[in-house]
Biotite code that builds the C-alpha atoms (Angstrom):
import biotite.structure as struc

atoms = struc.array([
    struc.Atom([11.103, -7.799, 29.041], chain_id="A", res_id=1, res_name="UNK", atom_name="CA", element="C"),
    struc.Atom([12.983, -5.936, 26.412], chain_id="A", res_id=2, res_name="UNK", atom_name="CA", element="C"),
    struc.Atom([15.805, -7.618, 24.618], chain_id="A", res_id=3, res_name="UNK", atom_name="CA", element="C"),
    struc.Atom([19.132, -5.931, 25.324], chain_id="A", res_id=4, res_name="UNK", atom_name="CA", element="C"),
    struc.Atom([20.812, -4.831, 22.109], chain_id="A", res_id=5, res_name="UNK", atom_name="CA", element="C"),
    struc.Atom([24.564, -4.701, 21.683], chain_id="A", res_id=6, res_name="UNK", atom_name="CA", element="C"),
    struc.Atom([25.951, -1.239, 21.297], chain_id="A", res_id=7, res_name="UNK", atom_name="CA", element="C"),
    struc.Atom([28.520, -0.465, 18.667], chain_id="A", res_id=8, res_name="UNK", atom_name="CA", element="C"),
    struc.Atom([31.397, 1.606, 20.020], chain_id="A", res_id=9, res_name="UNK", atom_name="CA", element="C"),
    struc.Atom([32.965, 4.343, 17.933], chain_id="A", res_id=10, res_name="UNK", atom_name="CA", element="C"),
    struc.Atom([36.506, 3.494, 19.037], chain_id="A", res_id=11, res_name="UNK", atom_name="CA", element="C"),
    struc.Atom([37.789, -0.053, 19.349], chain_id="A", res_id=12, res_name="UNK", atom_name="CA", element="C"),
    struc.Atom([41.126, -1.321, 20.665], chain_id="A", res_id=13, res_name="UNK", atom_name="CA", element="C"),
    struc.Atom([43.087, -0.802, 17.440], chain_id="A", res_id=14, res_name="UNK", atom_name="CA", element="C"),
    struc.Atom([41.865, 2.793, 17.123], chain_id="A", res_id=15, res_name="UNK", atom_name="CA", element="C"),
    struc.Atom([43.000, 3.548, 20.669], chain_id="A", res_id=16, res_name="UNK", atom_name="CA", element="C"),
    struc.Atom([46.411, 2.013, 19.958], chain_id="A", res_id=17, res_name="UNK", atom_name="CA", element="C"),
    struc.Atom([46.833, 4.213, 16.851], chain_id="A", res_id=18, res_name="UNK", atom_name="CA", element="C"),
    struc.Atom([45.649, 7.277, 18.780], chain_id="A", res_id=19, res_name="UNK", atom_name="CA", element="C"),
    struc.Atom([48.032, 6.724, 21.703], chain_id="A", res_id=20, res_name="UNK", atom_name="CA", element="C"),
    struc.Atom([50.922, 6.011, 19.313], chain_id="A", res_id=21, res_name="UNK", atom_name="CA", element="C"),
    struc.Atom([50.184, 9.278, 17.505], chain_id="A", res_id=22, res_name="UNK", atom_name="CA", element="C"),
    struc.Atom([50.113, 11.177, 20.790], chain_id="A", res_id=23, res_name="UNK", atom_name="CA", element="C"),
    struc.Atom([53.446, 9.616, 21.775], chain_id="A", res_id=24, res_name="UNK", atom_name="CA", element="C"),
    struc.Atom([55.012, 10.486, 18.428], chain_id="A", res_id=25, res_name="UNK", atom_name="CA", element="C"),
    struc.Atom([53.790, 14.068, 18.732], chain_id="A", res_id=26, res_name="UNK", atom_name="CA", element="C"),
    struc.Atom([55.284, 14.316, 22.231], chain_id="A", res_id=27, res_name="UNK", atom_name="CA", element="C"),
    struc.Atom([58.610, 12.935, 20.971], chain_id="A", res_id=28, res_name="UNK", atom_name="CA", element="C"),
    struc.Atom([58.612, 15.575, 18.230], chain_id="A", res_id=29, res_name="UNK", atom_name="CA", element="C"),
    struc.Atom([58.130, 18.357, 20.745], chain_id="A", res_id=30, res_name="UNK", atom_name="CA", element="C"),
    struc.Atom([60.851, 16.906, 22.960], chain_id="A", res_id=31, res_name="UNK", atom_name="CA", element="C"),
    struc.Atom([63.220, 16.990, 19.977], chain_id="A", res_id=32, res_name="UNK", atom_name="CA", element="C"),
    struc.Atom([62.654, 20.764, 19.730], chain_id="A", res_id=33, res_name="UNK", atom_name="CA", element="C"),
    struc.Atom([63.804, 21.418, 23.301], chain_id="A", res_id=34, res_name="UNK", atom_name="CA", element="C"),
    struc.Atom([67.102, 23.152, 24.007], chain_id="A", res_id=35, res_name="UNK", atom_name="CA", element="C"),
    struc.Atom([69.614, 25.031, 21.961], chain_id="A", res_id=36, res_name="UNK", atom_name="CA", element="C"),
    struc.Atom([69.801, 28.136, 24.085], chain_id="A", res_id=37, res_name="UNK", atom_name="CA", element="C"),
    struc.Atom([73.003, 29.985, 24.836], chain_id="A", res_id=38, res_name="UNK", atom_name="CA", element="C"),
    struc.Atom([74.950, 29.756, 28.100], chain_id="A", res_id=39, res_name="UNK", atom_name="CA", element="C"),
    struc.Atom([73.904, 33.275, 29.065], chain_id="A", res_id=40, res_name="UNK", atom_name="CA", element="C"),
    struc.Atom([71.624, 36.017, 27.916], chain_id="A", res_id=41, res_name="UNK", atom_name="CA", element="C"),
    struc.Atom([74.410, 37.802, 26.058], chain_id="A", res_id=42, res_name="UNK", atom_name="CA", element="C"),
    struc.Atom([75.684, 34.785, 24.105], chain_id="A", res_id=43, res_name="UNK", atom_name="CA", element="C"),
    struc.Atom([74.206, 33.442, 20.880], chain_id="A", res_id=44, res_name="UNK", atom_name="CA", element="C"),
    struc.Atom([74.217, 29.738, 20.147], chain_id="A", res_id=45, res_name="UNK", atom_name="CA", element="C"),
    struc.Atom([74.140, 28.364, 16.603], chain_id="A", res_id=46, res_name="UNK", atom_name="CA", element="C"),
    struc.Atom([72.703, 25.127, 18.026], chain_id="A", res_id=47, res_name="UNK", atom_name="CA", element="C"),
    struc.Atom([69.148, 26.426, 17.596], chain_id="A", res_id=48, res_name="UNK", atom_name="CA", element="C"),
    struc.Atom([69.549, 26.033, 13.839], chain_id="A", res_id=49, res_name="UNK", atom_name="CA", element="C"),
    struc.Atom([70.391, 22.311, 13.954], chain_id="A", res_id=50, res_name="UNK", atom_name="CA", element="C"),
    struc.Atom([68.840, 19.735, 11.638], chain_id="A", res_id=51, res_name="UNK", atom_name="CA", element="C"),
    struc.Atom([67.113, 18.088, 14.594], chain_id="A", res_id=52, res_name="UNK", atom_name="CA", element="C"),
    struc.Atom([65.243, 21.232, 15.639], chain_id="A", res_id=53, res_name="UNK", atom_name="CA", element="C"),
    struc.Atom([64.414, 22.713, 12.234], chain_id="A", res_id=54, res_name="UNK", atom_name="CA", element="C"),
    struc.Atom([63.689, 19.637, 10.134], chain_id="A", res_id=55, res_name="UNK", atom_name="CA", element="C"),
    struc.Atom([63.396, 16.393, 12.066], chain_id="A", res_id=56, res_name="UNK", atom_name="CA", element="C"),
    struc.Atom([61.242, 17.568, 14.981], chain_id="A", res_id=57, res_name="UNK", atom_name="CA", element="C"),
    struc.Atom([58.502, 19.261, 12.888], chain_id="A", res_id=58, res_name="UNK", atom_name="CA", element="C"),
    struc.Atom([58.373, 16.213, 10.611], chain_id="A", res_id=59, res_name="UNK", atom_name="CA", element="C"),
    struc.Atom([57.930, 13.912, 13.635], chain_id="A", res_id=60, res_name="UNK", atom_name="CA", element="C"),
    struc.Atom([55.192, 16.173, 15.055], chain_id="A", res_id=61, res_name="UNK", atom_name="CA", element="C"),
    struc.Atom([53.318, 16.174, 11.734], chain_id="A", res_id=62, res_name="UNK", atom_name="CA", element="C"),
    struc.Atom([53.664, 12.388, 11.495], chain_id="A", res_id=63, res_name="UNK", atom_name="CA", element="C"),
    struc.Atom([52.144, 12.129, 14.975], chain_id="A", res_id=64, res_name="UNK", atom_name="CA", element="C"),
    struc.Atom([49.229, 14.339, 13.962], chain_id="A", res_id=65, res_name="UNK", atom_name="CA", element="C"),
    struc.Atom([48.781, 12.220, 10.833], chain_id="A", res_id=66, res_name="UNK", atom_name="CA", element="C"),
    struc.Atom([48.594, 9.051, 12.950], chain_id="A", res_id=67, res_name="UNK", atom_name="CA", element="C"),
    struc.Atom([45.946, 10.666, 15.139], chain_id="A", res_id=68, res_name="UNK", atom_name="CA", element="C"),
    struc.Atom([43.864, 11.698, 12.136], chain_id="A", res_id=69, res_name="UNK", atom_name="CA", element="C"),
    struc.Atom([44.201, 8.180, 10.727], chain_id="A", res_id=70, res_name="UNK", atom_name="CA", element="C"),
    struc.Atom([43.023, 6.740, 14.057], chain_id="A", res_id=71, res_name="UNK", atom_name="CA", element="C"),
    struc.Atom([39.939, 8.935, 14.024], chain_id="A", res_id=72, res_name="UNK", atom_name="CA", element="C"),
    struc.Atom([39.030, 8.223, 10.388], chain_id="A", res_id=73, res_name="UNK", atom_name="CA", element="C"),
    struc.Atom([39.851, 4.493, 10.469], chain_id="A", res_id=74, res_name="UNK", atom_name="CA", element="C"),
    struc.Atom([36.856, 2.219, 10.011], chain_id="A", res_id=75, res_name="UNK", atom_name="CA", element="C"),
    struc.Atom([35.710, 0.560, 13.229], chain_id="A", res_id=76, res_name="UNK", atom_name="CA", element="C"),
    struc.Atom([36.009, -3.222, 13.232], chain_id="A", res_id=77, res_name="UNK", atom_name="CA", element="C"),
    struc.Atom([33.403, -3.938, 15.924], chain_id="A", res_id=78, res_name="UNK", atom_name="CA", element="C"),
    struc.Atom([30.411, -3.332, 13.683], chain_id="A", res_id=79, res_name="UNK", atom_name="CA", element="C"),
    struc.Atom([27.357, -5.598, 13.793], chain_id="A", res_id=80, res_name="UNK", atom_name="CA", element="C"),
    struc.Atom([28.382, -9.063, 12.593], chain_id="A", res_id=81, res_name="UNK", atom_name="CA", element="C"),
    struc.Atom([25.263, -11.219, 12.611], chain_id="A", res_id=82, res_name="UNK", atom_name="CA", element="C"),
    struc.Atom([22.288, -10.559, 10.335], chain_id="A", res_id=83, res_name="UNK", atom_name="CA", element="C"),
    struc.Atom([20.092, -9.902, 13.387], chain_id="A", res_id=84, res_name="UNK", atom_name="CA", element="C"),
    struc.Atom([22.534, -7.317, 14.690], chain_id="A", res_id=85, res_name="UNK", atom_name="CA", element="C"),
    struc.Atom([22.716, -5.711, 11.261], chain_id="A", res_id=86, res_name="UNK", atom_name="CA", element="C"),
    struc.Atom([18.911, -5.467, 11.136], chain_id="A", res_id=87, res_name="UNK", atom_name="CA", element="C"),
    struc.Atom([18.864, -3.901, 14.583], chain_id="A", res_id=88, res_name="UNK", atom_name="CA", element="C"),
    struc.Atom([21.642, -1.474, 13.720], chain_id="A", res_id=89, res_name="UNK", atom_name="CA", element="C"),
    struc.Atom([20.059, -0.492, 10.397], chain_id="A", res_id=90, res_name="UNK", atom_name="CA", element="C"),
    struc.Atom([16.448, -0.306, 11.624], chain_id="A", res_id=91, res_name="UNK", atom_name="CA", element="C"),
    struc.Atom([15.009, 3.190, 11.632], chain_id="A", res_id=92, res_name="UNK", atom_name="CA", element="C"),
    struc.Atom([14.397, 4.609, 15.058], chain_id="A", res_id=93, res_name="UNK", atom_name="CA", element="C"),
    struc.Atom([10.821, 5.556, 15.866], chain_id="A", res_id=94, res_name="UNK", atom_name="CA", element="C"),
    struc.Atom([10.192, 9.266, 15.825], chain_id="A", res_id=95, res_name="UNK", atom_name="CA", element="C"),
    struc.Atom([8.354, 10.786, 18.758], chain_id="A", res_id=96, res_name="UNK", atom_name="CA", element="C"),
    struc.Atom([4.823, 11.961, 18.148], chain_id="A", res_id=97, res_name="UNK", atom_name="CA", element="C"),
    struc.Atom([4.649, 15.698, 17.561], chain_id="A", res_id=98, res_name="UNK", atom_name="CA", element="C"),
    struc.Atom([1.605, 17.572, 18.721], chain_id="A", res_id=99, res_name="UNK", atom_name="CA", element="C"),
    struc.Atom([0.406, 20.339, 16.453], chain_id="A", res_id=100, res_name="UNK", atom_name="CA", element="C"),
    struc.Atom([-0.636, 23.530, 18.161], chain_id="A", res_id=101, res_name="UNK", atom_name="CA", element="C"),
    struc.Atom([-3.491, 25.506, 16.733], chain_id="A", res_id=102, res_name="UNK", atom_name="CA", element="C"),
])
């Protein structure tokens, strides 16, 4: 019987939390941009040039994207812990035999 080796996942719980928080922050930023239209098609509303829509919302969206990038680049904490697991994780994988054609 072969010994079952533990697999190392690319994303652990903390990475998922950061990723979901970044997605939520990005969604909040887009929600902050909503609105500001006039009452009719012939009226102009100055509300589209508010601080919330021009400055705050894009900053919140970029912060959300930054959190998502951080979540992707963050080092995974569920790496191999024991020396045996480290040996297994660092061991070179056997290469398949290649037949040479003449």
